[in-house]
N, C-alpha and C positions, 0 to 999 in steps of 0.2 A: 464223369467225375462223381456223380451221386452214387454210382455202384460201389465205389470204395468206401463211402460213408456207411453202407450197409454191412461192411466187414468189421467195422469198429464196434466195440461194446459200450454203448452209452448207458448210463444208469437209468433208474426208473423216472427220473426227472428230465431225461433227454440230454444229460450233460456228461462230459468226460474230463477227468483231471488232466491239466496241461502244465508241464514243468518247462520253464524257460531257462535256457542255458546259453551263456556267451559262446558263440560258435568257434572262436579261435583260441580261447583260453581254457574252456571247459568249466568256467565259474558258474555255479548254480545260482540263478538270480531270484526266481520266485515260482510260486505255484498258483494257478488260477483255474477256472472252469471254462470250458468251451461247449457250445451247442453245435449241432450240425451246420446251422446257418453261419455262425461266427467262424467256424473252421473253414467253410467254403469261402467266405469273404476274405479270410486271412490268406488263403492260397491264391485267390484272385488278385488281391491288392499287395501281396508280398509284405504284409505288415501284421503284427499280432493284434487280433481283435478277440476279446474274451466275452464271457457272459457273466454279468454281475448278479449273483443270487440275491443280494440285499436290495438292489434296485429292480430286479426282475427284468433286466434289459441288456442290450448290447453295450459293451464297454470297449471303446477304441483306445487302447493303451497310448497315453501321451497326448490326447486331445487337449486337455487342460494344462498339463505340466510341460509339454514339449518333449518328455522323456519317452520317445517312441521306441518300439522294437522292430527293426527291419528284419524280416523273415528270410533266413537262408535255406532252411530245410525243416521238414517235419518227419518225425519217426514215430512208430508205434512200438509198444513193448510186446513181449512174446504172447501175452494173453489178449492183446488189442483192447485193453481196458484203461490205458493211460497213454498219453502222447508226450513226446519231447519236442519242444520247439528250439531249434538252433537259431539264435538271433544275434543281431548286432545291436546291442543296447546303447541308446543315446541317453546319457545322464543316469540318474538314479532309477532303479527298478522298483524300489519299495516306496509306498506312500509315506513312510517316515523319512524320506529323502536320503536313504542309504543305497549304496550300489546293489546290495543283495538284501532280500528279506530275512535271510538266515543268519541273524546276528546274535542270537541268544543261545547260551550254552546250558545244557541240561545235565545236572548231576543227580545223585540219589536224594539230595536234600533241598535243591533249589533250582530255579531257572534264573540265570544271571546274564546281564548284558555282557557281550564279548566284543572284542575288536571287530570292526567291520569286515575284515578279512580273517575271521576267526579260525580258519582251517588249521593253521599250525598248532594252536592251543588244543584243538580236538585230538590231535595225534601226538602230543608231547609225551615224553617218557613218564611223567607223573600221572598220566591218565591211563597207562597200560596196566 
């Protein structure tokens, strides 16, 4: 298993960005960081376990909130410097208690709150 870790491109801090996506709907939930250790533990435990840069320690998603991510599959991008976690999200993914962390819309003049499922607004005719 550790051989595959050597094929991934972790940054200078030993971390790799990990995007969590709901496995059945394709909904993008959040982005966090993983170390080799947390990635291996995630594979072993079939649960998303990240690395908290602010706490400088392992972060088991949902330990305090109950909003765990059951791991279905992990994929790497073409450059092997980012990974995609296909998960079954239990409850909210975001620390702000929303399903997805991606709830703010960016325009040329502002960043504004958007609907929790803001995807239709991003692709509306007025934004083309």
